[in-house]
C-alpha positions in Angstrom: -0.2 -0.3 0.0 1.7 3.6 -0.9 1.5 6.1 1.7 0.0 8.7 1.2 2.1 12.3 1.0 0.7 14.8 3.6 -0.6 18.0 2.0 -0.3 20.4 3.9 1.9 22.2 6.1 3.2 20.3 8.8 5.2 22.4 11.4 6.9 20.2 14.0 8.0 20.3 17.8 11.7 21.3 17.2 10.8 24.2 15.4 9.4 26.1 18.4 12.5 24.3 20.3 14.5 27.7 20.4 17.6 26.2 20.7 16.9 23.2 22.9 18.0 19.7 22.5 16.5 18.1 19.0 13.8 15.8 19.9 12.5 17.3 23.0 9.3 15.8 24.0 7.5 19.2 25.4 7.6 22.5 25.5 6.1 25.3 27.6 5.3 28.9 26.0 3.6 32.1 27.2 1.6 33.5 24.8 1.1 37.5 25.2 -0.2 40.6 23.8 -1.5 40.9 19.9 -0.2 37.3 17.7 -1.7 36.0 14.8 -1.3 32.9 12.4 -2.8 33.9 8.8 -1.9 30.8 7.0 -3.9 27.9 8.3 -1.2 24.8 8.8 -1.3 22.0 11.4 1.1 20.1 13.5 2.3 16.5 14.6 2.0 17.0 18.2 -0.9 18.3 20.6 -1.5 21.5 21.8 -3.3 22.4 25.0 -3.4 26.7 25.9 -5.4 28.1 28.6 -6.4 31.5 28.3 -5.9 33.8 31.6 -7.9 36.7 29.9 -7.6 37.5 26.1 -10.2 38.4 23.2 -10.0 37.1 19.3 -10.4 34.5 17.7 -9.0 31.0 17.6 -10.2 28.3 13.9 -9.5 25.0 14.6 -10.9 22.5 11.5 -12.9 25.8 10.1 -14.8 26.3 13.0 -14.1 29.9 14.4 -14.1 29.9 18.3 -14.3 33.1 20.2 -11.2 34.0 23.1 -12.3 34.2 26.2 -11.2 34.4 30.1 -10.3 31.0 31.7 -10.8 28.8 28.3 -8.9 25.6 27.7 -8.3 25.1 23.8 -6.9 22.1 22.6 -5.2 20.6 19.2 -4.7 17.5 18.6 -2.2 16.4 16.0 -3.2 16.5 12.3 -5.9 19.0 12.9 -5.6 22.8 10.9 -5.6 25.8 13.0 -5.0 29.6 12.4 -5.6 32.0 15.3 -6.2 36.4 15.7 -5.3 37.4 19.4 -6.0 40.7 20.4 -3.5 43.1 22.3 -4.1 42.3 26.4 -4.0 38.6 25.2 -2.8 36.5 28.0 -2.4 32.6 27.8 -0.2 29.4 28.7 0.8 26.7 25.6 1.6 23.5 26.6 3.3 21.7 23.7 3.6 17.8 23.8 5.7 15.9 21.1 4.9 12.3 19.6 7.0 10.7 22.1 5.2 12.2 25.1 2.0 12.2 23.4 1.8 8.3 23.5 2.1 8.7 27.3 -0.1 11.4 27.8 -3.1 10.2 25.6 -4.2 7.7 28.2 -4.7 9.9 30.7 -7.4 11.8 28.7 -9.6 9.5 29.5 -12.5 9.3 26.6 -12.0 9.5 23.0 -9.5 12.2 21.0 -12.3 12.0 18.7 -14.5 13.6 21.4 -12.5 16.0 22.4 -12.1 17.1 19.0 -15.9 17.7 18.5 -15.3 19.8 21.9 -11.7 21.7 21.4 -12.8 24.7 23.4 -13.9 24.6 26.9 -14.4 27.4 29.5 -13.0 26.5 32.9 -14.4 27.3 36.6 -11.9 29.2 38.5 -10.4 26.1 40.2 -10.1 24.3 37.4 -8.2 26.9 35.5 -5.5 27.6 38.5 -5.4 23.7 38.4 -4.0 23.3 35.3 -2.3 26.7 35.6 -0.1 25.2 39.0 0.6 22.1 36.4 1.7 24.0 33.3 4.2 26.3 35.2 5.6 23.3 37.7 6.3 21.4 34.1 8.0 25.1 33.0 9.7 24.9 36.3 10.7 21.3 35.8 11.8 22.1 31.8 13.8 24.9 32.7 16.4 22.9 35.2 19.5 22.2 33.7 19.3 18.1 34.8 15.7 17.2 33.7 13.6 14.5 35.4 11.9 13.0 32.5 9.8 10.5 35.2 8.2 13.9 37.0 7.8 15.7 33.5 5.3 12.6 32.1 3.6 12.2 35.8 3.0 15.9 35.3 1.9 15.7 32.3 -0.8 12.9 33.3 -1.7 15.3 36.0 -2.8 17.7 33.4 -4.5 15.0 31.4 -6.8 13.9 34.1 -8.0 17.8 35.4 -8.3 17.7 31.1 -11.0 15.2 31.5 -12.1 16.1 34.7 -13.1 19.2 33.0 -14.6 18.1 30.4 -16.9 15.5 31.9 -18.4 18.2 33.9 -19.5 20.5 30.4 -19.9 17.8 27.6 -23.2 17.3 27.3 -22.5 13.6 25.3 -19.8 12.1 27.9 -21.9 9.4 28.8 -22.7 8.7 25.4 -18.6 8.1 24.4 -17.7 6.5 28.0 -20.5 4.0 28.1 -20.5 3.0 24.3 -16.9 2.2 23.4 -18.5 0.8 19.9 -19.1 4.8 18.7 -15.1 5.8 20.0 -14.0 2.7 17.9 -16.6 3.7 15.1 -14.9 7.7 14.9 -11.3 6.0 15.2 -12.2 3.5 12.0 -13.3 6.7 9.8 -9.7 8.3 10.1 -8.4 5.8 9.1 -10.5 4.7 6.0 -12.6 7.6 4.8 -11.1 8.2 2.1 -11.7 4.7 0.7 -14.8 3.5 2.6 -17.7 5.6 2.5 -20.7 2.5 3.3 -22.0 2.6 6.5 -21.8 -1.3 6.1 -18.1 -1.4 5.9 -17.8 -0.1 9.4 -20.6 -2.6 10.9 -18.6 -5.2 9.6 -15.4 -4.2 10.9 -17.2 -4.0 14.4 -19.3 -6.5 13.8 -22.6 -5.4 14.4 -25.0 -4.6 11.9 -25.4 -1.0 9.9 -28.8 -1.0 11.4 -27.5 -1.0 14.9 -24.6 1.1 14.3 -26.9 3.5 13.0 -29.2 3.2 16.2 -25.8 4.1 18.3 -25.2 7.4 16.3 -28.6 8.5 16.3 -28.8 8.2 20.3 -25.8 9.7 21.3 -24.9 12.4 19.0 -28.2 13.1 16.8 -26.7 11.7 13.6 -26.5 8.8 11.3 -23.6 6.5 10.9 -23.3 7.9 7.3 -23.3 11.7 8.2 -20.9 11.2 10.1 -18.7 9.4 7.7 -20.0 12.7 5.4 -18.8 15.3 8.3 -15.3 13.3 7.9 -14.8 13.8 4.4 -15.9 17.4 4.4 -13.9 18.7 6.7 -10.5 16.8 4.9 -11.7 18.7 2.0 -11.9 21.7 3.4 -8.5 21.1 5.0 -7.0 20.8 1.4 -8.5 23.3 0.0 -7.8 26.0 2.5 -4.1 24.8 3.6 -2.6 22.8 0.7 -1.3 23.7 -3.0 -3.1 21.1 -4.3 -5.1 21.8 -7.0 -9.1 21.2 -7.0 -8.8 17.8 -9.3 -5.5 16.4 -7.1 -8.5 17.0 -4.6 -11.2 15.0 -6.0 -8.5 11.9 -6.9 -6.9 12.2 -3.3 -10.5 11.8 -1.5 -11.8 8.9 -3.7 -14.6 10.5 -5.6 -15.4 9.5 -9.0 -14.8 12.9 -10.7 -15.0 16.7 -10.3 -18.8 17.4 -10.4 -19.4 13.9 -7.9 -17.0 16.4 -5.7 -18.6 19.5 -6.6 -22.3 18.5 -6.1 -21.2 16.8 -2.3 -19.0 19.7 -1.1 -21.9 22.3 -2.6 -24.8 20.3 -0.7 -23.1 21.0 2.4 -21.5 24.3 2.4 -23.6 25.9 -0.4 -20.4 26.7 -2.0 -18.1 25.7 -4.8 -15.1 23.8 -4.3 -13.3 26.7 -6.5 -15.0 29.2 -4.6 -14.7 27.9 -1.2 -10.7 28.0 -2.2 -10.9 31.5 -3.0 -12.8 32.5 -0.5 -11.3 34.6 2.8 
């Protein structure tokens, strides 16, 4: 099987390391004042940002989120983002590289697909300060000459658990994910196969259940059909490719497995009200 080329500008954690040892698994940055990322791009690492205060927008997978006091923003590897922060913004950013990310991920407790549906959380006072304490503690550890990696791992685990705790009290559909591991597996399968497989029957077969039962689970948990979840994933990727890659529309049609340009245009316009070419040029 051929390895698919990544069509987006992808930034690695080393590009933010400011002279630190290559391969450093975790970085801490502070965001103060006006900051703009005009060109959408993605990272090969995980980012968590907590805002003490601020104004502006953070666009994640083409959904614009308003920045406000005591928010947590989560960005997973391969998600496309851009932001515009206004004067007076104060935020604290934790970047977790691939190696550390794999150890960190289980502490989030719920599927990453769950968090990707809710990338911005409004925190209460206690949750904000608990996360800020861990961020600052990590900053101190990372600034030492001899880094205690086991302690770094322990503190990132605590950070993940605090994120999970905040999510549990905020997300209305948390019980749907925790009570239905089939749903989490379905969403992970979509991420792997959406370019080649659009059939609900395929995913139901992989899960050893009937297509009808898969639809029942999706409708009950998310008020959406299984086929619409597959289509939404295709649509997100189409938007990513149109906005954040140098591919032509013809190349995108081929990459996403559509029969022809007309078929892709019909699909895209039905979901967005715009042609692919118009969306590509739209600011």
